[in-house]
TORBA-162711 format. One line per 4 residues: their letters; for each residue x negated, y, z negated of N, C-alpha, C, O. Coordinates in steps of 0.001 Angstrom, whole numbers, m for minus. Example, Ala and Ser with C-alpha at 12.3 -4.5 7.8 and 13.67 -1.06 7.14 Angstrom:
2
AS = m13190/m5690/m7800/m12300/m4500/m7800/m13200/m3300/m7800/m14236/m3319/m8465 ~ m12850/m2250/m7080/m13670/m1060/m7140/m12900/30/m7870/m13409/1138/m8039
END
This chain:
118
XXXX = m826/m1053/590/511/m120/m482/m411/999/m92/m1563/616/m296 ~ m392/1976/287/m1153/3024/723/m633/4814/250/m360/5603/1155 ~ m596/5031/m488/174/6605/m1050/m487/8225/41/m1575/8798/78 ~ 747/8429/716/248/9314/1527/831/10890/1159/2039/11126/1161
XXXX = 24/11704/911/382/12808/m516/457/14082/899/m172/13889/1939 ~ 1264/15245/691/1136/15877/1638/1813/17363/279/2510/17293/m733 ~ 995/18754/1152/1743/19310/325/3371/19598/m977/4471/19151/m652 ~ 3238/20126/m1906/5163/19971/m1961/5287/20706/m3283/4295/21432/m3329
XXXX = 5822/20834/m4096/6287/21315/m5053/6640/20263/m6232/7567/20014/m7002 ~ 5739/19936/m6009/4885/18533/m7360/3661/18292/m7364/2838/18097/m6469 ~ 3600/18333/m8832/2058/18611/m9911/1573/17285/m9705/2636/16666/m9649 ~ 407/16203/m9514/325/15496/m9251/m1067/15042/m9980/m2105/15472/m9479
XXXX = m1168/14065/m11319/m2892/13229/m11553/m3409/12495/m10319/m2660/11843/m9591 ~ m4558/12610/m10140/m5329/11226/m9808/m6251/10662/m10615/m7296/11289/m10783 ~ m6085/9477/m11229/m7863/8670/m11564/m7943/8070/m10727/m7109/7425/m10090 ~ m8520/8151/m10672/m9917/6488/m9660/m11046/6125/m10224/m11696/7027/m10753
XXXX = m11569/4773/m10267/m11500/3594/m11125/m12752/3066/m9789/m12488/2129/m9036 ~ m13944/3772/m9708/m14795/2724/m8869/m15299/1404/m8901/m16509/1632/m8871 ~ m15154/m59/m8950/m15756/m620/m9292/m17746/m352/m9128/m18200/142/m8096 ~ m18656/m766/m10286/m20000/m872/m10227/m20036/m1525/m8552/m18931/m1796/m8082
XXXX = m20917/m1704/m7919/m21261/m2147/m6279/m22416/m3248/m7160/m23211/m2989/m8064 ~ m22082/m4619/m6412/m22968/m5733/m7205/m23999/m5156/m4599/m23728/m5016/m3407 ~ m25196/m5139/m5778/m25863/m5110/m4623/m26735/m6639/m3985/m27656/m6398/m3204 ~ m26445/m8189/m4315/m26295/m9061/m3558/m24431/m9949/m2653/m24018/m11061/m2324
XXXX = m24081/m8875/m2657/m22557/m9042/m2679/m22561/m8415/m1483/m23222/m7377/m1495 ~ m21822/m8809/2/m21835/m7325/1251/m19841/m7306/1054/m18893/m8083/1171 ~ m20148/m5699/655/m18446/m5481/1655/m17400/m5108/m441/m16353/m4600/m842 ~ m18267/m5589/m859/m18009/m5901/m2408/m16635/m4914/m3083/m15871/m5178/m4012
XXXX = m16717/m3648/m2139/m16672/m2282/m2677/m15225/m1792/m3292/m14455/m1869/m2335 ~ m14418/m1274/m4562/m13385/m1849/m4945/m13110/m707/m5236/m14051/23/m5548 ~ m11843/m199/m5237/m11451/1401/m6363/m10282/904/m6444/m9837/212/m5528 ~ m9277/1286/m8036/m8111/1590/m8498/m8004/2514/m8426/m8880/3258/m8868
XXXX = m7193/2867/m7999/m5852/5125/m8166/m4520/4339/m9199/m3679/3440/m9171 ~ m5085/5454/m10083/m3547/5335/m10691/m2879/6827/m10218/m3937/7446/m10109 ~ m2079/7577/m9951/m1421/8801/m9984/m374/8579/m11251/m114/7577/m11916 ~ 135/9993/m11302/1192/10632/m12234/1280/11256/m10955/300/11479/m10243
XXXX = 2898/11640/m10559/4104/12866/m10243/4778/13540/m10888/5952/13287/m11156 ~ 4064/14658/m11302/5288/14919/m12183/5316/16524/m11804/4325/17236/m11647 ~ 7499/17140/m11633/7972/18561/m11251/6630/19476/m12002/5885/19178/m12936 ~ 6706/20563/m11229/5294/21352/m11943/6030/22247/m11885/6247/22940/m10891
XXXX = 6731/22391/m13440/7646/23454/m13882/7457/23234/m15164/7814/23985/m16072 ~ 6784/22006/m15294/6937/21779/m16554/5692/21962/m17643/4759/22340/m16935 ~ 5153/21870/m19197/4213/22508/m19326/3662/21039/m20283/2636/20898/m20949 ~ 4601/20246/m20069/4271/18657/m21000/5519/17259/m20649/6728/17298/m20423
XXXX = 4712/16321/m20725/5621/15290/m20623/5080/14081/m20560/3859/13938/m20623 ~ 5839/13157/m20439/5392/11575/m21888/6861/10873/m20424/7947/11420/m20231 ~ 6238/9371/m19545/7500/8770/m19970/7155/7325/m20150/6298/6797/m20859 ~ 7780/6967/m19571/7176/4781/m19365/8435/4139/m18954/9533/4673/m19110
XXXX = 8251/2985/m18428/9022/1993/m16954/10174/2303/m17657/11126/2333/m16878 ~ 10622/2645/m19260/12553/2412/m19681/12954/4400/m19343/13990/5063/m19397 ~ 11962/4620/m19114/12956/5907/m19638/13137/6382/m18698/12182/6351/m17922 ~ 14650/7206/m18128/14490/7602/m16565/14449/9558/m16866/15202/10309/m17486
XXXX = 13539/9718/m16297/12846/10495/m16155/12408/10914/m14843/12767/10151/m13947 ~ 11563/12168/m14396/11464/12906/m13052/10439/12483/m12868/10068/13025/m11827 ~ 9332/11531/m13363/7968/11387/m13418/7510/10136/m13099/7688/9115/m13763 ~ 6838/10256/m11934/6951/9442/m11045/5366/8446/m10363/4692/9212/m9675
XXXX = 4683/6879/m10450/3775/6537/m11057/3596/6553/m10079/4291/7418/m9546 ~ 2307/5468/m8654/1399/4500/m8664/542/4281/m8836/m333/4915/m9427 ~ 523/2563/m8010/m776/1986/m8409/m1356/1737/m6974/m539/1649/m6057 ~ m2437/1640/m6751/m3282/1583/m5421/m4836/534/m5650/m5448/638/m6713
XXXX = m5336/m425/m4551/m6564/m940/m5018/m6659/m1030/m3683/m5854/m1597/m2944 ~ m8378/m53/m3140/m9121/m158/m2133/m10310/m1599/m2292/m11070/m2035/m3157 ~ m9984/m1881/m1185/m11412/m2479/m806/m11173/m2797/369/m10301/m2367/1125 ~ m12210/m3812/585/m11449/m4809/2748/m11006/m5385/2233/m11828/m6217/1847
XXXX = m10291/m5542/1945/m9245/m6584/1569/m7544/m6062/2256/m7323/m5349/3234 ~ m6618/m6690/1372/m5361/m6646/1999/m5344/m6366/190/m6141/m6824/m629 ~ m4011/m5354/m88/m3136/m5828/m1133/m1737/m5186/m546/m1577/m4115/40 ~ m966/m6001/m830/558/m4860/m867/551/m4383/m1915/m365/m4240/m2725
XXXX = 2563/m3858/m1970/2759/m2789/m2621/2659/m3900/m4051/3022/m5067/m3903 ~ 1867/m3154/m6121/2131/m3588/m6818/3024/m2922/m7456/3190/m1712/m7297 ~ 3723/m3677/m8282/5258/m4441/m9643/4496/m3385/m11309/3517/m3703/m11985 ~ 5340/m2261/m11470/4521/m2020/m12782/5634/m3307/m13708/6757/m3775/m13517
XXXX = 4239/m3527/m15031/5020/m4257/m16025/4649/m3590/m16787/5105/m3955/m17870 ~ 4108/m2850/m16871/4308/m1056/m17905/3363/m471/m17410/2295/m708/m16845 ~ 4339/835/m17931/2783/2085/m17848/3699/2724/m19014/4880/2432/m19201 ~ 2978/3605/m19729/2916/4812/m20396/1916/5727/m20432/771/5525/m20838
XXXX = 2656/7390/m19723/2277/8276/m19434/2746/9217/m20495/3943/9264/m20779 ~ 1500/10278/m21344/1892/12123/m21890/814/12423/m20910/142/11874/m20037 ~ 1023/13794/m21607/539/14851/m20890/1372/16307/m21448/2536/16441/m21826 ~ m6/17539/m21294/549/18451/m22038/m634/19229/m21253/m1297/18530/m20488
XXXX = m1012/20768/m21372/m1048/22043/m20056/m1448/22934/m21454/m662/23441/m22255 ~ m2908/22951/m21473/m3610/23672/m22362/m3489/24840/m21516/m3175/24756/m20329 ~ m3727/25907/m22099/m4195/27356/m21494/m5143/27767/m20579/m5013/28811/m19940 ~ m6116/27001/m20464/m6921/27495/m19584/m6680/26773/m18214/m7575/26797/m17370
XXXX = m5127/25932/m17894/m4836/25545/m16590/m5136/24092/m16632/m4532/23346/m15861 ~ m6165/23544/m17605/m6612/22639/m17618/m5640/21181/m18496/m5522/21240/m19720 ~ m5233/20381/m17974/m4208/19115/m18990/m4983/17975/m19657/m5920/17452/m19054 ~ m4473/17407/m21385/m4357/16627/m21886/m3592/15785/m21264/m2376/15900/m21109
XXXX = m4605/14504/m20714/m3340/13805/m20077/m4010/11812/m21038/m5014/11379/m21605 ~ m2880/11404/m20706/m3500/9744/m21347/m2519/8614/m20485/m1315/8496/m20256 ~ m3536/8004/m20216/m2511/6274/m19573/m2983/5333/m19629/m4129/4975/m19355 ~ m1581/4493/m20233/m1895/2769/m19756/m1062/2174/m19051/42/2652/m19313
XXXX = m941/958/m17880/m264/747/m17418/m1348/m688/m17265/m2564/m774/m17431 ~ m145/m1902/m16813/m438/m3048/m15964/1077/m2473/m14952/2112/m1811/m15029 ~ m250/m3802/m13487/483/m3501/m12361/342/m5022/m12426/m465/m5606/m13149 ~ 1491/m5789/m11328/1461/m7710/m10917/1627/m7422/m9795/2567/m6706/m9449
XXXX = 742/m7919/m8958/812/m8950/m7752/1890/m9080/m7874/2407/m9373/m8952 ~ 2505/m8899/m6822/3846/m10409/m6251/3592/m11233/m5746/4266/m12247/m5927 ~ 2482/m11253/m4836/2299/m12667/m4126/887/m13254/m5016/321/m14284/m4652 ~ 493/m12586/m6021/m959/m13375/m6396/m961/m13240/m7535/m1983/m13161/m8216
XXXX = 325/m13182/m8001/733/m13770/m10041/m1159/m12763/m10520/m1972/m13536/m11026 ~ m1479/m11827/m10410/m2287/m11221/m10297/m1788/m10012/m11696/m746/m9431/m11391 ~ m2131/m9751/m12547/m1771/m8393/m13678/m3337/m7548/m13818/m4380/m7887/m14376 ~ m3067/m6656/m13259/m4271/m5406/m13706/m4184/m4565/m14409/m2964/m4489/m14551
XXXX = m4814/m3460/m15284/m4823/m2826/m16250/m5870/m1969/m16109/m7029/m2312/m15876 ~ m5197/m83/m16345/m5973/893/m16031/m5565/1278/m17546/m4725/711/m18245 ~ m6207/2158/m17807/m5982/3473/m18891/m6927/4052/m18774/m7870/3593/m18130 ~ m6969/5396/m19438/m7626/6947/m19845/m7001/8144/m20687/m5856/8068/m21132
XXXX = m7748/9158/m20864/m7179/9836/m21551/m8606/11255/m21794/m9468/11283/m22673 ~ m8423/12040/m20911/m8783/12813/m21745/m8663/14088/m20512/m8084/13543/m19572 ~ m8910/15267/m20207/m9121/16734/m19065/m8417/16562/m18542/m7521/16150/m19279 ~ m8043/16592/m17373/m7482/16729/m16000/m7841/18514/m16015/m7714/19318/m16939
XXXX = m8371/18735/m14475/m8546/19399/m13785/m7382/19694/m12730/m6991/18635/m12238 ~ m6852/20580/m12340/m6073/21090/m11372/m6961/21276/m10137/m8115/21629/m10380 ~ m6593/21084/m8748/m7208/21632/m7889/m6561/21425/m6453/m6140/20298/m6188 ~ m6475/22227/m5705/m4989/22137/m4497/m5310/21092/m3571/m6489/20739/m3565
XX = m4666/20628/m2935/m4717/19962/m1575/m5499/20827/m329/m5075/21845/217 ~ m6467/20280/m117/m7335/20852/1337/m6636/19883/2658/m7028/20040/3814
END
């Protein structure tokens, strides 16, 4: 699954984890990406898969192989806008590959900086 972003009226946070390269394995590059999309007028958010909210989340894995769309088993996201335009964001997520029955987990907590799409 590929997420295609365009300029719009939402705020999007993107976390990318690039796995270390294994020098003895060709084409082993793997990156995991988790996105949180919120309305642009909010200054704080929190949500999970049970909450009915305006928060959208997406997860992809990128490598020299094929991955289909993942199904979230669980996720928890939260964030608060700070006075300097940065955000304190925390998330944890588990997503499942429907065909391979594998579960992938990511989590992060830290300061996120906003930039404009080019």
